[in-house]
C-alpha positions, 0 to 999 in steps of 0.5 A: 445486456444481451448475455443471459446470465447478467441478465439473470442478475440484473433482472433479480436485483429489479425484482427484489429492490435491496436496500443495502446490495454489494455489487462488482466495480463494473460499469454494468453496475453503475446503473445501481446505486449500491456500494462496490467492492471498493466502497464495502468494509468487511464483515459489514451487514448487507442485503444482497452480496453479488459474487462475480466468480472471476473476482473472488480472489479479491477477498480474503479466503477467510472472508468468503468462507464466513460470508458462505457460512453466514448467508444463504445462496440466493441464485448461482450461475456460471458467472455469479452467485448472490448470497443474502438474507433468507427472506429474498426470494430463492431460486433454485440452486445448483448445489454441486455448483455451489459445493465445487466452487467454495471447496477451490476457495482456498487453493486459489487463494493459496496459489495467487499468493504464492504467485505474487511478488511484492516489493515495498521501498520503505522511506523512513518515517512515511508510515511504511511500518504500518504498511508492512505489519498489514503485508506481513499478516497477509503474507507469511513468506516475508523479508524486510531490511533494516537498510541498504547494505543488508540488502547487498549482502542478503546472499540468498535468493529471494524467490521464495518470498512474497513480500520483500521489503525495507529501507533498500535501494530500487536498483539494488533489488532490481539486480537481486531479483529474475521475476517479472509479475511484480507489484511495487509499494512506496509511500512518500512524505513532505521532505521536511516533515519526514526530516523532523520525524526522523530528528525525533526518533532519533531523540526518543529515548526509548529508541537503541541501536541507532546508525551513524546519521541517527547518533549524530541528530540525538547528539547534535543540534540540528544546525551543527548536523546540517554542516556535517557529511551524514546530512546530505544523505538523510536530507535526500533519504528519497533519492537513495532509496528510489533512485535506479542508480548508484545510491552511494554516489547520490550526492554526485548527481543532479537530483533534479534529474533524479526527480524525473527518473523517480517520477517516471518509475512512480507512474508505471502501472505496477507501482502503487504509490501513497502519501503518508498524510493520505495513508489511510485513503492508501489502504482504503484504495489498495484492493482497487489499484493492486488487486490484492486484498488487505485484512482491516488491521491498521494503525497510524499515528499522525500529528500536526504540532511540528515543534513539539512532535519533533523534539525540537525547540522553536529556537532551534527550529528556527535557526535552520529553517532558512537553511532547511528550505534551501538545502531541499528545495529541489525535494520539496518540488519533486514532493509537489510533483508527486502529489500531482501525480498522485492525483491524476492517477488515483483520482 
């Protein structure tokens, strides 16, 4: 490394030999066995924290203020700032540079947040409420649509929102926006598990204001619901939300063709999708793949006992098991391919 600013940092690290050092997620730092920004948990203790000045917006503004107020600045150059415990050797610090940098932190974060556009296509019962709660904590200008019709009837401009989320449809939102700097988010789930979770939601006595599908699920046995016109839409909800075609005609399309189209969408660089059973991994990797930092506030409850969890007797489940597997054969194939894409794209 011939750059003097980088060389100065490496010499400093090797001279101090800290036990616990946090380094930028850059190839040049891989020679050291230290945690990178992606592996570091906010507010954990450290000996040295190496802040790359071009990456300061990867962190929450409040976190950076905490770092500067709680630790000493040990070294500073035009590229890096090293902060840490006072026991480590100090070098000459240009206080004017540090003050100028810290004074502009809030302004830089505000500019980035105001210009960021996030669209979260929330497939029901896929831990999406947990994700939206995190997003709205960070981005105050947000809007959530409870259903596709609500998003269609929304006549105001979406340009004023940083986060646009809800049970809406890809094509509907694409037709309503005129900005291009978008990060698309969605979370997928095993389709049969997702449907059974919908059943559970509909049968909880504490849940009110149900839509037509959910009302039918509450009143009917599953075997009866499977014979209604509502069943197709509820079973294939993933296609209604992620298709770029007319969602109203979803029962007229070849679902295998739509599967290919959705997988193409999910493979795009500006789309970050996750799996419900790996929600914690999705959140932990969020900054790495989206360059959006999230506050460490989330909670998701994932259980395993299907029959008890979903308010369905074993007999009722057995009665529809074969029918569900047949009806959702394409959905299951799609999900398995999406899992393969997830492993390839993010591992």
